[in-house]
Structures are given as structure tokens and as C-alpha cells.
C-alpha positions as CSV (number, residue, x, y, z in Angstrom):
1,X,-3.4,0.2,-10.2
2,X,-2.2,3.4,-8.5
3,X,-1.2,3.1,-4.9
4,X,-1.6,5.9,-2.4
5,X,1.2,6.8,0.0
6,X,1.4,4.4,2.9
7,X,-0.1,6.9,5.4
8,X,-3.2,7.3,3.3
9,X,-3.6,3.6,2.6
10,X,-3.4,2.8,6.3
11,X,-6.4,5.1,6.9
12,X,-9.9,3.7,6.3
13,X,-10.8,6.8,4.3
14,X,-7.7,6.6,2.1
15,X,-8.0,2.9,1.5
16,X,-11.8,3.2,0.8
17,X,-11.1,6.1,-1.7
18,X,-8.5,4.0,-3.5
19,X,-10.8,1.0,-3.8
20,X,-13.7,3.1,-5.0
21,X,-11.6,4.8,-7.6
22,X,-10.4,1.5,-8.9
23,X,-13.9,-0.1,-8.9
24,X,-15.6,2.9,-10.7
25,X,-12.7,3.8,-12.9
26,X,-12.4,7.3,-11.5
27,X,-9.1,9.2,-11.3
28,X,-7.7,9.5,-7.8
29,X,-6.8,13.1,-8.8
30,X,-10.5,14.0,-9.4
31,X,-11.5,13.0,-5.9
32,X,-8.6,14.8,-4.2
33,X,-10.6,18.0,-3.9
34,X,-13.4,16.4,-1.8
35,X,-13.7,18.2,1.5
36,X,-12.2,15.9,4.1
37,X,-14.0,17.6,7.0
38,X,-17.3,17.0,5.3
39,X,-16.5,13.3,4.8
40,X,-15.3,13.0,8.4
41,X,-18.5,14.6,9.7
42,X,-20.7,12.1,7.9
43,X,-18.5,9.1,8.9
44,X,-18.5,10.0,12.6
45,X,-22.2,11.1,12.7
46,X,-23.2,7.7,11.4
47,X,-20.7,5.9,13.7
48,X,-22.4,7.3,16.8
49,X,-25.7,5.7,15.7
50,X,-23.9,2.3,15.2
51,X,-22.1,2.7,18.5
52,X,-25.4,3.4,20.3
53,X,-27.0,0.3,18.7
54,X,-24.0,-1.8,19.5
55,X,-24.4,-0.8,23.2
56,X,-28.0,-1.8,23.3
57,X,-27.3,-5.1,21.6
58,X,-24.5,-5.8,24.1
59,X,-26.8,-5.1,27.0
60,X,-29.4,-7.4,25.6
61,X,-26.9,-10.2,24.9
62,X,-25.7,-9.9,28.5
63,X,-29.2,-10.3,29.8
64,X,-29.9,-13.2,27.5
65,X,-26.7,-15.0,28.7
66,X,-27.6,-14.4,32.4
67,X,-24.8,-11.9,33.0
68,X,-27.2,-8.9,33.1
69,X,-30.8,-8.3,34.0
70,X,-33.6,-6.6,32.0
71,X,-36.7,-7.6,34.0
72,X,-39.2,-6.0,31.7
73,X,-38.3,-8.1,28.6
74,X,-38.7,-11.7,27.9
75,X,-36.1,-13.6,25.8
76,X,-38.4,-13.5,22.7
77,X,-38.6,-9.7,23.0
78,X,-34.9,-9.4,23.4
79,X,-34.4,-11.6,20.3
80,X,-36.8,-9.4,18.3
81,X,-35.0,-6.2,19.3
82,X,-31.6,-7.6,18.6
83,X,-32.8,-8.8,15.1
84,X,-34.3,-5.4,14.4
85,X,-31.1,-3.5,15.4
86,X,-28.9,-5.9,13.4
87,X,-30.8,-5.4,10.1
88,X,-31.2,-1.6,10.3
């Protein structure tokens, strides 16, 4: 097992790269030429979708627990939406 420098292992991308290289028996050197900005773009563009869904789920859970109000939805509708967003 080849370990990356501490600063790279502490980053999610560095750790994920190391784990993927080990799992698929790929040389760490062969993936070092991957464009980091391209990877960062895909990671953060996907993150904004999850963050948006998390905000909706949070608001629905507040309403279900009585700490918030969404008058147009019944509890069954909220459950359905939460389930849908969690399995996307």
C-alpha cells in the first residue's frame, strides 16, 4: 500500500484517489495527470444539488415535527417527498 503525503490524504479527493487506486489496482502515478479543476467542478456541481435537496428535506422535517409550517401539504405528502428526495 502506497500512502500519499498527509496533506493529500486529509483531503476527500486525495483519500478517495488513494482508495480507488488500491481497489482497482491502478498506479497512483497514472492518475496524477487528472485535471484537478475538472474534478472539483464535478464534485461541487453535484454538491449543490445535494445541498438543495437537504434544505428541502430539513424544511419538511421541521414541518412534520411541528417546528415549521407548510400548510399546503399533509403529513403523507411530506413523507412521500422526503422518501423521493432520499432515494434520488
